[in-house]
C-alpha positions in Angstrom: 0.1 0.0 0.0 2.9 2.4 0.8 4.2 2.0 -2.8 0.8 2.3 -4.5 1.2 -1.2 -5.4 -2.4 -2.0 -4.1 -5.1 0.3 -3.2 -6.5 0.5 0.6 -9.7 -1.2 -0.6 -7.6 -4.0 -2.2 -5.8 -4.5 0.9 -9.0 -4.6 3.1 -10.6 -7.2 0.8 -7.3 -9.4 0.9 -7.1 -9.0 4.6 -10.6 -10.0 5.2 -10.4 -12.9 2.9 -7.3 -14.0 4.7 -8.8 -13.8 8.1 -12.1 -15.6 7.0 -9.9 -18.4 5.5 -7.8 -18.6 8.5 -10.7 -18.9 10.8 -12.2 -21.7 8.6 -9.0 -23.6 8.7 -8.5 -23.3 12.4 -12.1 -24.6 12.9 -11.4 -27.6 10.9 -8.3 -28.2 12.7 -10.0 -28.4 16.0 -12.5 -30.5 14.5 -9.8 -32.8 13.2 -8.3 -32.9 16.7 -11.7 -33.8 18.3 -12.3 -36.6 15.9 -15.4 -34.8 14.1 -13.8 -34.9 10.8 -12.6 -38.0 8.9 -8.9 -37.5 8.2 -8.7 -40.6 6.0 -11.2 -39.1 3.8 -9.4 -35.7 3.6 -6.3 -37.6 2.7 -7.9 -39.2 -0.1 -9.2 -36.1 -1.5 -5.8 -34.4 -1.2 -4.1 -37.3 -2.8 -6.6 -37.2 -5.7 -5.9 -33.4 -6.2 -2.2 -34.0 -6.0 -2.6 -36.7 -8.8 -4.6 -34.2 -11.0 -2.2 -31.7 -10.4 0.8 -33.7 -11.4 -0.9 -34.6 -14.8 -1.2 -30.9 -15.7 2.5 -30.0 -15.1 
C-alpha cells in the first residue's frame, strides 16, 4: 500500500479474505483434533488433487 502497489480497499479485501480463511482452517483443525472430521477421507481427497495436479505439469 505504501508504494501504491495495491489500493487500500484491495488491501482490506485481501486481509478480510485471509482472516476468514484462517478462521475456517482453524475450526477444521479443531474438528480434526476432536475426531469430528474423517482424516482418511481428507487424505484421499488431497491425494486425488495432487494426482490431478501432476497430470497438468
